[in-house]
PATOR-184238 format. One record per residue (C-alpha): residue number from 1; x negated, y, z. Coordinates in steps of 0.2 Angstrom, whole numbers. Layout:
<recs>
- rolo	east	north	up
- NUM	X	Y	Z $
...
</recs>
This chain:
<recs>
- rolo	east	north	up
- 1	-107	-196	-97 $
- 2	-109	-213	-85 $
- 3	-123	-222	-72 $
- 4	-127	-238	-75 $
- 5	-129	-244	-56 $
- 6	-142	-249	-51 $
- 7	-139	-260	-35 $
- 8	-148	-273	-29 $
- 9	-133	-285	-30 $
- 10	-133	-285	-48 $
- 11	-151	-285	-51 $
- 12	-161	-302	-52 $
- 13	-177	-299	-47 $
- 14	-195	-309	-44 $
- 15	-200	-306	-25 $
- 16	-213	-318	-23 $
- 17	-232	-314	-31 $
- 18	-235	-325	-47 $
- 19	-253	-337	-44 $
- 20	-254	-353	-56 $
- 21	-242	-351	-66 $
- 22	-231	-350	-54 $
- 23	-220	-338	-38 $
- 24	-225	-340	-23 $
- 25	-220	-334	-6 $
- 26	-234	-321	0 $
- 27	-246	-332	16 $
- 28	-240	-316	29 $
- 29	-218	-321	22 $
- 30	-219	-301	24 $
- 31	-209	-293	8 $
- 32	-208	-273	4 $
- 33	-195	-260	-1 $
- 34	-196	-256	-19 $
- 35	-186	-239	-25 $
- 36	-176	-230	-38 $
- 37	-185	-212	-39 $
- 38	-166	-209	-46 $
- 39	-158	-213	-32 $
- 40	-169	-212	-18 $
- 41	-163	-230	-12 $
- 42	-172	-244	-12 $
- 43	-165	-256	-26 $
- 44	-177	-274	-23 $
- 45	-188	-284	-13 $
- 46	-206	-287	-17 $
- 47	-218	-299	-7 $
- 48	-232	-286	2 $
- 49	-248	-296	-4 $
- 50	-265	-299	10 $
- 51	-283	-304	6 $
- 52	-275	-323	8 $
- 53	-266	-321	-7 $
- 54	-280	-312	-15 $
- 55	-289	-326	-13 $
- 56	-277	-338	-20 $
- 57	-277	-328	-35 $
- 58	-294	-326	-37 $
- 59	-299	-345	-36 $
- 60	-284	-351	-46 $
- 61	-292	-338	-61 $
- 62	-308	-346	-59 $
- 63	-304	-362	-61 $
- 64	-295	-358	-76 $
- 65	-306	-347	-83 $
- 66	-322	-364	-77 $
- 67	-312	-375	-84 $
- 68	-299	-370	-96 $
- 69	-298	-352	-103 $
- 70	-317	-349	-108 $
- 71	-317	-363	-116 $
- 72	-305	-360	-126 $
- 73	-303	-357	-148 $
- 74	-304	-338	-152 $
- 75	-288	-343	-163 $
- 76	-282	-350	-150 $
- 77	-279	-335	-139 $
- 78	-277	-325	-154 $
- 79	-258	-336	-157 $
- 80	-255	-335	-137 $
- 81	-257	-318	-138 $
- 82	-245	-316	-154 $
- 83	-231	-326	-146 $
- 84	-233	-315	-130 $
- 85	-231	-299	-141 $
- 86	-212	-307	-150 $
- 87	-208	-311	-130 $
- 88	-209	-293	-129 $
- 89	-202	-288	-139 $
- 90	-188	-298	-135 $
- 91	-187	-293	-119 $
- 92	-185	-276	-122 $
- 93	-171	-271	-112 $
- 94	-174	-280	-96 $
- 95	-192	-275	-96 $
- 96	-184	-257	-100 $
- 97	-172	-256	-85 $
- 98	-186	-264	-71 $
- 99	-196	-248	-78 $
- 100	-184	-237	-76 $
- 101	-178	-243	-60 $
- 102	-195	-245	-53 $
- 103	-204	-230	-60 $
- 104	-189	-216	-63 $
- 105	-191	-211	-81 $
- 106	-177	-212	-94 $
- 107	-172	-231	-104 $
- 108	-177	-222	-119 $
- 109	-195	-218	-112 $
- 110	-193	-237	-106 $
- 111	-193	-243	-121 $
- 112	-205	-236	-130 $
- 113	-217	-242	-117 $
- 114	-212	-259	-119 $
- 115	-212	-259	-137 $
- 116	-231	-250	-136 $
- 117	-234	-267	-125 $
- 118	-227	-277	-134 $
- 119	-239	-270	-153 $
- 120	-255	-269	-139 $
- 121	-254	-289	-138 $
- 122	-252	-288	-158 $
- 123	-268	-279	-159 $
- 124	-279	-290	-150 $
- 125	-272	-305	-154 $
- 126	-279	-303	-169 $
- 127	-294	-300	-161 $
- 128	-298	-312	-152 $
- 129	-306	-321	-166 $
- 130	-317	-308	-171 $
- 131	-331	-304	-159 $
- 132	-344	-310	-168 $
- 133	-366	-309	-164 $
- 134	-379	-301	-171 $
- 135	-396	-309	-178 $
- 136	-411	-301	-175 $
- 137	-427	-299	-188 $
- 138	-443	-305	-177 $
- 139	-449	-311	-195 $
- 140	-450	-330	-200 $
- 141	-455	-341	-187 $
- 142	-440	-332	-177 $
- 143	-422	-334	-176 $
- 144	-413	-321	-164 $
- 145	-396	-321	-161 $
- 146	-382	-314	-150 $
- 147	-371	-321	-142 $
- 148	-351	-310	-133 $
- 149	-348	-321	-118 $
- 150	-334	-318	-109 $
- 151	-341	-310	-91 $
- 152	-327	-319	-82 $
- 153	-313	-317	-68 $
- 154	-305	-298	-70 $
- 155	-295	-284	-59 $
- 156	-283	-275	-64 $
- 157	-276	-262	-52 $
- 158	-263	-252	-62 $
- 159	-253	-235	-59 $
- 160	-233	-231	-54 $
- 161	-233	-218	-70 $
- 162	-232	-232	-85 $
- 163	-233	-249	-77 $
- 164	-231	-260	-90 $
- 165	-241	-252	-104 $
- 166	-256	-250	-94 $
- 167	-257	-266	-87 $
- 168	-256	-272	-106 $
- 169	-270	-259	-112 $
- 170	-283	-269	-101 $
- 171	-273	-288	-100 $
- 172	-272	-287	-119 $
- 173	-293	-284	-122 $
- 174	-296	-294	-106 $
- 175	-288	-314	-110 $
- 176	-292	-311	-130 $
- 177	-310	-310	-126 $
- 178	-308	-327	-116 $
- 179	-305	-317	-98 $
- 180	-295	-323	-85 $
- 181	-286	-308	-76 $
- 182	-280	-303	-58 $
- 183	-264	-291	-57 $
- 184	-260	-277	-43 $
- 185	-245	-267	-47 $
- 186	-243	-253	-39 $
- 187	-232	-255	-24 $
- 188	-220	-241	-31 $
- 189	-219	-251	-45 $
- 190	-221	-270	-44 $
- 191	-210	-280	-55 $
- 192	-212	-277	-76 $
- 193	-231	-284	-70 $
- 194	-224	-299	-60 $
- 195	-212	-301	-79 $
- 196	-226	-301	-88 $
- 197	-235	-314	-82 $
- 198	-219	-325	-83 $
- 199	-219	-322	-102 $
- 200	-238	-326	-105 $
- 201	-234	-341	-97 $
- 202	-217	-345	-107 $
- 203	-229	-338	-122 $
- 204	-241	-354	-117 $
- 205	-256	-343	-107 $
- 206	-263	-357	-96 $
- 207	-255	-359	-77 $
- 208	-271	-347	-67 $
- 209	-275	-335	-81 $
- 210	-268	-321	-77 $
- 211	-260	-320	-61 $
- 212	-249	-306	-51 $
- 213	-254	-300	-34 $
- 214	-241	-287	-27 $
- 215	-242	-275	-11 $
- 216	-251	-258	-8 $
- 217	-269	-252	-12 $
- 218	-276	-254	5 $
- 219	-270	-275	9 $
- 220	-269	-282	-5 $
- 221	-280	-268	-19 $
- 222	-298	-269	-8 $
- 223	-297	-285	-8 $
- 224	-299	-289	-24 $
- 225	-309	-276	-30 $
- 226	-320	-282	-19 $
- 227	-320	-299	-22 $
- 228	-336	-306	-25 $
- 229	-331	-317	-40 $
- 230	-321	-304	-48 $
- 231	-334	-299	-63 $
- 232	-325	-283	-68 $
- 233	-313	-270	-60 $
- 234	-302	-259	-71 $
- 235	-292	-246	-61 $
- 236	-283	-233	-67 $
- 237	-276	-220	-55 $
- 238	-282	-206	-46 $
- 239	-302	-199	-45 $
- 240	-305	-201	-28 $
- 241	-298	-217	-26 $
- 242	-310	-222	-42 $
- 243	-320	-213	-34 $
- 244	-321	-230	-20 $
- 245	-317	-244	-32 $
- 246	-333	-241	-41 $
- 247	-341	-241	-22 $
- 248	-331	-257	-18 $
- 249	-337	-266	-34 $
- 250	-353	-259	-35 $
- 251	-356	-270	-18 $
- 252	-356	-283	-32 $
- 253	-365	-279	-46 $
- 254	-346	-279	-54 $
- 255	-343	-269	-68 $
- 256	-329	-256	-69 $
- 257	-316	-245	-83 $
- 258	-308	-232	-75 $
- 259	-295	-219	-80 $
- 260	-295	-205	-68 $
- 261	-288	-189	-67 $
- 262	-283	-175	-79 $
- 263	-280	-157	-80 $
- 264	-279	-155	-99 $
- 265	-277	-142	-113 $
- 266	-265	-140	-125 $
- 267	-274	-128	-139 $
- 268	-261	-116	-148 $
- 269	-272	-104	-159 $
- 270	-264	-91	-171 $
- 271	-260	-97	-186 $
- 272	-251	-112	-177 $
- 273	-236	-116	-181 $
- 274	-225	-113	-170 $
- 275	-211	-124	-170 $
- 276	-221	-140	-169 $
- 277	-230	-133	-158 $
- 278	-218	-129	-145 $
- 279	-210	-146	-147 $
- 280	-227	-156	-144 $
- 281	-231	-144	-129 $
- 282	-212	-148	-121 $
- 283	-216	-168	-123 $
- 284	-234	-167	-119 $
- 285	-231	-158	-102 $
- 286	-213	-163	-95 $
- 287	-211	-181	-102 $
- 288	-210	-194	-91 $
- 289	-208	-177	-77 $
- 290	-229	-173	-81 $
- 291	-232	-188	-71 $
- 292	-245	-192	-87 $
- 293	-263	-195	-83 $
- 294	-265	-186	-99 $
- 295	-250	-174	-101 $
- 296	-254	-157	-107 $
- 297	-254	-149	-89 $
- 298	-263	-132	-97 $
- 299	-256	-120	-112 $
- 300	-271	-112	-120 $
- 301	-263	-100	-129 $
- 302	-270	-86	-143 $
- 303	-266	-67	-133 $
- 304	-254	-60	-152 $
- 305	-245	-74	-149 $
- 306	-240	-78	-131 $
- 307	-226	-66	-128 $
- 308	-215	-76	-144 $
- 309	-219	-94	-139 $
- 310	-215	-94	-122 $
- 311	-198	-86	-125 $
- 312	-195	-101	-138 $
- 313	-203	-112	-126 $
- 314	-192	-109	-111 $
- 315	-179	-108	-121 $
- 316	-180	-128	-126 $
- 317	-187	-133	-110 $
- 318	-169	-127	-101 $
- 319	-161	-137	-115 $
- 320	-168	-152	-105 $
- 321	-155	-162	-97 $
- 322	-160	-169	-79 $
- 323	-155	-186	-71 $
- 324	-155	-207	-68 $
- 325	-164	-216	-80 $
- 326	-150	-225	-84 $
- 327	-137	-212	-87 $
- 328	-133	-208	-105 $
- 329	-142	-189	-114 $
- 330	-153	-187	-98 $
- 331	-171	-184	-105 $
- 332	-179	-180	-90 $
- 333	-180	-191	-77 $
- 334	-187	-194	-57 $
- 335	-202	-190	-48 $
- 336	-209	-205	-43 $
- 337	-205	-203	-24 $
- 338	-203	-195	-10 $
- 339	-222	-191	-7 $
- 340	-225	-187	-24 $
- 341	-213	-177	-25 $
- 342	-218	-166	-11 $
- 343	-236	-163	-17 $
- 344	-229	-155	-33 $
- 345	-218	-147	-22 $
- 346	-236	-141	-14 $
- 347	-242	-133	-28 $
- 348	-227	-124	-35 $
- 349	-224	-113	-18 $
- 350	-244	-110	-16 $
- 351	-242	-103	-33 $
- 352	-229	-94	-29 $
- 353	-232	-87	-12 $
- 354	-252	-80	-23 $
- 355	-238	-72	-35 $
- 356	-242	-82	-49 $
- 357	-226	-80	-62 $
- 358	-214	-94	-63 $
- 359	-204	-91	-79 $
- 360	-193	-105	-78 $
- 361	-191	-119	-64 $
- 362	-201	-121	-48 $
- 363	-189	-128	-37 $
- 364	-185	-149	-33 $
- 365	-163	-153	-37 $
- 366	-155	-165	-39 $
- 367	-146	-178	-52 $
- 368	-131	-166	-56 $
- 369	-120	-182	-57 $
- 370	-123	-193	-41 $
- 371	-132	-179	-32 $
- 372	-145	-190	-27 $
- 373	-162	-193	-32 $
- 374	-181	-186	-32 $
- 375	-181	-173	-47 $
- 376	-192	-157	-48 $
- 377	-187	-143	-62 $
- 378	-198	-142	-79 $
- 379	-210	-129	-73 $
- 380	-220	-114	-83 $
- 381	-230	-105	-74 $
- 382	-239	-92	-87 $
- 383	-254	-79	-87 $
- 384	-261	-89	-72 $
- 385	-279	-87	-70 $
- 386	-293	-99	-73 $
- 387	-297	-103	-56 $
- 388	-281	-105	-49 $
- 389	-275	-121	-43 $
- 390	-264	-126	-53 $
- 391	-274	-122	-67 $
- 392	-289	-133	-58 $
- 393	-283	-147	-48 $
- 394	-270	-162	-55 $
- 395	-252	-159	-50 $
- 396	-246	-175	-57 $
- 397	-233	-167	-63 $
- 398	-220	-156	-73 $
- 399	-229	-141	-69 $
- 400	-236	-131	-87 $
- 401	-251	-117	-83 $
- 402	-253	-104	-97 $
- 403	-270	-99	-99 $
- 404	-271	-84	-112 $
- 405	-287	-80	-120 $
- 406	-294	-70	-134 $
- 407	-303	-77	-145 $
- 408	-309	-96	-152 $
- 409	-322	-97	-141 $
- 410	-314	-89	-126 $
- 411	-300	-103	-131 $
- 412	-316	-118	-127 $
- 413	-322	-110	-113 $
- 414	-305	-110	-105 $
- 415	-302	-128	-111 $
- 416	-318	-135	-101 $
- 417	-315	-124	-86 $
- 418	-311	-138	-76 $
- 419	-319	-153	-69 $
- 420	-309	-165	-81 $
- 421	-313	-171	-96 $
- 422	-296	-182	-103 $
- 423	-288	-177	-119 $
- 424	-284	-161	-127 $
- 425	-273	-154	-139 $
- 426	-273	-140	-153 $
- 427	-260	-134	-165 $
- 428	-269	-124	-179 $
- 429	-267	-123	-200 $
- 430	-289	-122	-201 $
- 431	-296	-137	-201 $
- 432	-312	-130	-200 $
- 433	-309	-121	-185 $
- 434	-301	-136	-180 $
- 435	-317	-150	-183 $
- 436	-327	-133	-172 $
- 437	-317	-133	-156 $
- 438	-314	-156	-159 $
- 439	-333	-155	-157 $
- 440	-336	-141	-145 $
- 441	-319	-149	-132 $
- 442	-327	-160	-119 $
- 443	-312	-173	-119 $
- 444	-314	-192	-123 $
- 445	-300	-189	-135 $
- 446	-293	-173	-145 $
- 447	-278	-173	-155 $
- 448	-273	-163	-169 $
- 449	-256	-156	-172 $
- 450	-249	-168	-163 $
- 451	-250	-172	-142 $
- 452	-250	-188	-138 $
- 453	-257	-194	-158 $
- 454	-267	-211	-159 $
- 455	-262	-226	-154 $
- 456	-270	-244	-147 $
- 457	-283	-243	-161 $
- 458	-290	-225	-154 $
- 459	-299	-229	-140 $
- 460	-295	-221	-125 $
- 461	-304	-214	-110 $
- 462	-311	-199	-101 $
- 463	-326	-188	-97 $
- 464	-335	-182	-82 $
- 465	-319	-184	-66 $
- 466	-308	-192	-80 $
- 467	-316	-208	-79 $
- 468	-331	-220	-89 $
- 469	-327	-232	-101 $
- 470	-315	-231	-114 $
- 471	-297	-245	-118 $
- 472	-288	-248	-133 $
- 473	-297	-250	-150 $
- 474	-308	-263	-150 $
- 475	-323	-255	-140 $
- 476	-312	-261	-124 $
- 477	-316	-278	-129 $
- 478	-334	-274	-124 $
- 479	-328	-270	-108 $
- 480	-322	-289	-105 $
- 481	-339	-296	-112 $
- 482	-356	-300	-109 $
- 483	-372	-300	-119 $
- 484	-381	-316	-124 $
- 485	-398	-316	-132 $
- 486	-407	-332	-140 $
- 487	-422	-331	-147 $
- 488	-429	-349	-157 $
- 489	-448	-351	-162 $
- 490	-443	-362	-178 $
</recs>
């Protein structure tokens, strides 16, 4: 196996903010380091933003919204977004490589993220000129209708686990609706948001319509979400931080879309196709090393197939190849940061101390080729008590908790036993059971016989502690529009 170099000397990455259509040095003059998780070493530097940089970005976005973008023809917005989709496809390798070096995921996973990002822009390009109002029947003496108007300046707080695809799924509908955007990527993964902003300008997006300010959540993120000129905030991240974002936005009566934590159940009934279910359970929890808000981090399985299923599952999991994301043949990447690695390890060690059975994994490790990096073994805890923290709390790593049940009713109760309600998976050959369980499980999205089924066309979001609002699909455009009604006596 060979590992491609990730040294700073061989990479050319942006180190400034992207404001008003150009690269801009941070007002403070300070830079931060971004780390390659597969080596646990810094690989690039980027701007450490402050409230001054945020103010510049918001002013640029507001000018662009008032003078250019808010007055643009919807069809022209669509053409620009379509060109952006094509440019993203032309830059798959560079964007994917940046994503690997920043996030730690595998190159194949990153390529899939980039292709999905292009599809997102393509989808909303087609929606830009489809926003229609309604007419209201007030009788022959009145004409009454509504208009969907862009809300104005929008803020997009992007997480580190899917930096490019999460940014695109909110930026694209915002731009399609006629809004301008300021993006604050996670400080662990700043590069692809910066590269995307440059691509958008190359596609014809007017200067100032999409700005990117990098830096920490405290120094750059907090000033952005609390800025009085920001009319909508889209945030993806932890529930605790999401609550604070909602409070900050409320001070300015700004609307929010919050996609927060998850502890999603993957239900496997006794009549399921076992081979199909095993493969999907592995992908649901071990893709991106489990660092997915919608990961199937709980396996809810009927007792009659439990033993056979776990045996097959463990055998398949032990075939996963750990290593740097740019290494050929690797299909299980790194944990994004040392801090997060410590969090995962703490949960696992706590479960071990409580006597929860580990059937595979359970340890920190390193890249077997280099001896470096932040890695955690794919881990499965079997027959876990429903009240245990590894069932109830989001670990956000490659840790699967198995809950054994004796009936469909108990499976639904197990699925609903946490405070989260983001997604749920279900494997069964009985469509009647599938419809009943989909009805009774509390989740924003239910996957039947394929985990992560759907695409940009499918609304996505959570209930309860998993968030508010929906992204993807045509429904996402509603977050970036306000309705104006006009009534005329004739």
